[in-house]
N, C-alpha and C positions, 0 to 999 in steps of 0.2 A: 517402449515407454514414452509417454507424453507428459512433460511437466510444464507448469506455467509459473513464471516468476511474477507474482502479482504486484510487485513494487520494486522497481529498480530505477536508479538515476544514471543509467549507462550513457545518457546524453551529456553528462557533466564533463568539465575539462580534464578530470582525472583519467579519462579514457581517450583523449584526443590523439595520443601517440599510437594506440593499438586497439581502437574500437573494433575494427574488422576482425582482428585476432580474437578478441573477446566474444564476438558473435560466433565465430567458428568453434570456440570452446564450448559455447552453449549447445550447439548442434551436436558435438561429440558427447555431451553429458545427457542428451535427451531433453534439454530445455528448449522447447519449440516455440514458446510464445512469451513475450515480454510486455509488461504493462508499465508505462512510463508516466509517473506523476509529475505534473508541473509544480514549480515552487514560487515563481514571481514573473513579472512581465519580461524580464531579461532572458528567462530560460525558455520562453515560448518558441523562439526560432530554433533552438537546439532540439526541442522535442519534435517539432515539425520536420526537421532535417532527418531525424532517425526514422520517422514515419514514411518519409519519401524514399529513403534508401532501402528499408526493409519493410515494405507494405504488408507482406505476408506473415511477418514474424513479430511485429510491434503494434501495439495499440496505445493511444494516448489518453491522458486525463487533463483537466484544466482546473487549477485552484491556486489560492494564495496561501503559502505556508505560514503558520503563525509567527515563525521567527523573522519573517519579512513583512509583518504588519507594523507599520509605523505611522507617522502623522499624516502621510498622503495615501493611506490605505484605501480610501474611497476612489481615488484616481486609479490606483493600481487595479482595483476590482473592475473598473470600467474597461481597462485594457484587456483584462483577462476574460471578461464576459464577451467582449467583442470577438476574441479568438474562439471562445466556446461556441459562438454562433456562426463561425465560418470554418467548419471542419473539412478535412479532405473528403471529397465525394465518396470514396470507396473505403474510408476508414474513420467512421464517426467516433467521437470521444466516448469512452466507456464508463467514465465516472467523473464526479467533482472531487478533485483532490490534487495536491495533498493539502488538507485544511485541518484546523484543530486548535489546540491550546498547548502552550509551552511555558511552564513556570521555572524551568531550569535556566534557559538561555534568555528569556525575554519576559521576565516577571513584571517589569514596570509597565508593559503595554497591555496587561490583561483586559482592561475594559474595551480597548479597541479590538483585541483578539476575539472576545466574546461577540462583539457586534459583527465583525467580519465573518465569524463562523456561522452566525444566524443567517446572515445574508446568503451565504453559499449553500447552506442547507436548504434554504428556500429555492435556490436555483435547482438543486437536485430534485426537489418535489415537483417543480414546474416542468422539468425536462424528463422525468421518470428515469433519472440516473441514480446509481448508488453513490454514497459518499465515502471517501477514504480519509480516516481520521488519524491524525498525529496527536498523541498525548504524552506529555512528560511532566512528571510531578504535579499533575493537574486532574487526576481522576474525579475527585469530588466536584470540581468546577465543571468538568465535562459532563458528568451525569446529571448535574443540575440543568444544563442546557438541553441535554437529550430528553430528560423527563418533560421539559417544556415543549419541545418541537417534534419529537419523533411520533409519527403516526403510521397508519398502514400505507401511506404513500412514500415512505422513506426507509430504504435499506442501506446497508453499508458494511464496512469493516473497520475495526480498530486495528490499525496496522502496527507492525513491530510490537506486539503486545508485550509489555514488561510488568504488568500488574500481577497480583497474586490471585489466589482462589476466590476471594471475596469479590474482587474487581471483575473477575471472569464470570462469576455467577450473576453479577449485576448486568454485565454486558449481554449475557444470554437471555435476559428478561425482555429484550427488545426483539420482537419477531423479525426473522429475516436477516439479522445482523450476524457477522462472523468476526473471528479474531485472526490476525495475520501472525504466523509463526515464522521466525527467521533464525539467524545465527545464534541469538541468545539461548536458544534451546540446547545448544552444545556446550554452554559454559557450565562449569562445575557448580557454581553458586547462582546460576541464572534463575532457578526456581520454577522454570516452565514445565519440569517433569510433573510436578503436582498439578499444575493447571491443565496439562494435556490429559491427565487421568480423570479430570473433573468434566471436561467439555467434550461433547460428542464430536466425532471426527467429521460429521456432516456440517459442523459449524466452523471449520478450520480451512483456511487457505495458506499457501506457502509463499515465501518471499525472501529476498536478500536485503533490501534496502541498500544495495550497493551504490557507492563504494564504501559504505559504512558497515560496521558490526559483522566482520567476517567471522565465519564459524571456525571452531577448532578443526583442523590443525593450522588454519591461516589466521588465527586471531591476532590482531595488531597490524595486519597487512591490509592492502586494498582488497575489498570484497568485490565479487563480480557475479553476474547472473548464473554462470555455470554451477556455482556453489549451492544453488537451491537443491540440487541432488543430495548434498550432504545433509541439508536440513531434512529432506524427505527421509533419509536413512535414519537420522536421529529420532524423528517422530515414529518411525516403524519400530525402532528398538524400544522406545518407551512404552509403546502400546502393544508390543508383542505381535506385530503384524508383519507381513511380507512388504518389501519395498514397493512391489508392483501394485499392491492394494492400496497403499497410501497415495501413490502417485495417481492412480485412477480416481480415487474418491475425492482427493483434494482438487484435481483437475475438473471433475464434474461440479464441484462447489464453485470454482472460479467461473466456469461456463455459465452456471445458473445466476450467480450474483452479477456478473459483468455483461451478461447477454453476449457471450463469445460464440464463435463458430464451434460446433461440436467436432472434436478431433476424430 
């Protein structure tokens, strides 16, 4: 079995004491490839460090998270774009991310967030890279931006999808776009069971968003990438499929979206 965690912050300080152990647990769970979304200028060295230590098992993204968009966001984007244009020779960036809109933690900066999002979506078009979108309490605002800028040059994923069926239907109207399913799918009142029955498996990728949003039975504890197998099992249960089929098809989706090596 080959699984991809398409969204993990395993480079964050939460793993400084046992990152190698966490990577070993990934191997034991069949989680063979990790995609690392950047969040701000300060996190760039951490992402690069993981790419250097595990070049065969990690791929990186570059972006400015909406919760890190503030008054100097243009300067921050300058540093992030510079990093974007200097990838490791044997490990190119696989996406522009993590970018998006957040009205839960950062509502007062929405105008800046929208401007920063549009700039970074243009980067994605220019470099033929997918975009990895964070959205919290901001689906109407996000879809307004996407309606304006999405064309046949832009694909991506709405990561850690927490919308309902209507939001999923809207997301599926954008050709080539997918939704990222994580630990929320295991929550009793998460609502993703209805979404998963509505969306084709060919439009789904799996993720953890570690160290956040750990699945049951680890809810409330630190999440980690090995738990993406639990997410895959939950998706299989909801859809009435075998785990191997969900693993294979979601891996192929990730390979296609992020232009990854075929396992």
